[in-house]
C-alpha positions in Angstrom: -66.8 -33.9 -14.9 -66.6 -35.8 -18.1 -67.8 -34.4 -21.4 -70.9 -36.7 -21.3 -71.8 -35.4 -17.9 -71.3 -31.9 -19.0 -73.5 -32.4 -22.0 -76.3 -34.0 -19.8 -76.1 -31.1 -17.4 -76.3 -28.5 -20.1 -79.2 -30.2 -21.9 -81.0 -30.6 -18.5 -80.6 -26.9 -17.8 -81.9 -26.1 -21.3 -85.0 -28.1 -20.7 -85.5 -26.6 -17.3 -85.1 -23.1 -18.7 -87.5 -23.8 -21.5 -90.1 -25.0 -19.1 -89.8 -22.0 -16.8 -90.0 -19.7 -19.8 -93.1 -21.4 -21.0 -94.7 -21.1 -17.6 -93.6 -17.5 -17.3 -95.4 -16.6 -20.6 -98.7 -18.2 -19.5 -98.9 -17.8 -15.8 -99.8 -14.2 -14.7 -100.6 -14.8 -11.1 -98.6 -16.7 -8.4 -95.3 -16.0 -10.2 -93.2 -16.0 -7.0 -94.5 -19.4 -6.0 -93.7 -20.6 -9.5 -90.1 -19.5 -9.4 -89.6 -20.8 -5.9 -91.0 -24.3 -6.9 -89.0 -24.4 -10.1 -85.8 -23.4 -8.4 -86.4 -26.0 -5.7 -87.1 -28.6 -8.3 -83.9 -27.7 -10.2 -81.8 -27.9 -7.0 -83.3 -31.3 -6.0 -82.8 -32.5 -9.6 -79.1 -31.5 -9.5 -78.6 -33.0 -6.1 -80.1 -36.3 -7.2 -78.1 -36.2 -10.4 -74.9 -35.5 -8.5 -75.5 -38.4 -6.1 -76.3 -40.8 -9.0 -73.5 -39.7 -11.2 -75.8 -37.6 -13.5 -77.8 -40.5 -14.7 -81.2 -39.2 -13.8 -80.8 -35.4 -14.2 -82.0 -35.4 -17.8 -85.0 -37.6 -17.0 -85.9 -35.2 -14.1 -85.7 -32.2 -16.4 -87.9 -33.9 -19.0 -90.4 -34.8 -16.3 -90.5 -31.1 -15.2 -90.9 -30.1 -18.8 -93.9 -32.5 -19.3 -95.5 -31.1 -16.1 -94.9 -27.5 -17.2 -96.4 -28.3 -20.6 -99.5 -29.9 -19.1 -100.0 -27.0 -16.7 -99.6 -24.5 -19.6 -102.1 -26.4 -21.8 -104.6 -26.5 -18.9 -104.3 -22.7 -18.4 -104.6 -22.0 -22.1 -107.6 -24.3 -22.4 -109.2 -22.6 -19.3 -108.6 -19.1 -20.8 -109.9 -20.1 -24.2 -113.1 -21.4 -22.7 -113.5 -18.2 -20.8 -113.1 -16.1 -24.0 -115.6 -18.3 -25.8 -118.1 -17.8 -23.0 -117.6 -14.0 -23.1 -118.0 -13.9 -26.9 -121.3 -15.8 -26.6 -122.6 -13.4 -24.0 -121.6 -10.4 -26.1 -123.5 -11.9 -29.1 -126.6 -12.6 -27.0 -126.5 -9.0 -25.7 -126.2 -7.7 -29.3 -129.2 -9.7 -30.4 -131.3 -8.3 -27.6 
């Protein structure tokens, strides 16, 4: 493996690990499914990268990171809306 390929592989693993860490912090349910899917995605990404001489591994990891960020933002948005709704209900109960 050339130094360029090694750098691409390490950067891809860094992005993948950062994405899984981000999802682990936010997702409280369905963790086993999350780990299984992320590991399968990493394996497919490495296999595809190996067959194409590591040209697309970094792109695959970046795509996974964008998907993980989108999912994380969606969960945070959903939780914040739920908290706002609960606060409004608590204020209404205090007024009555």
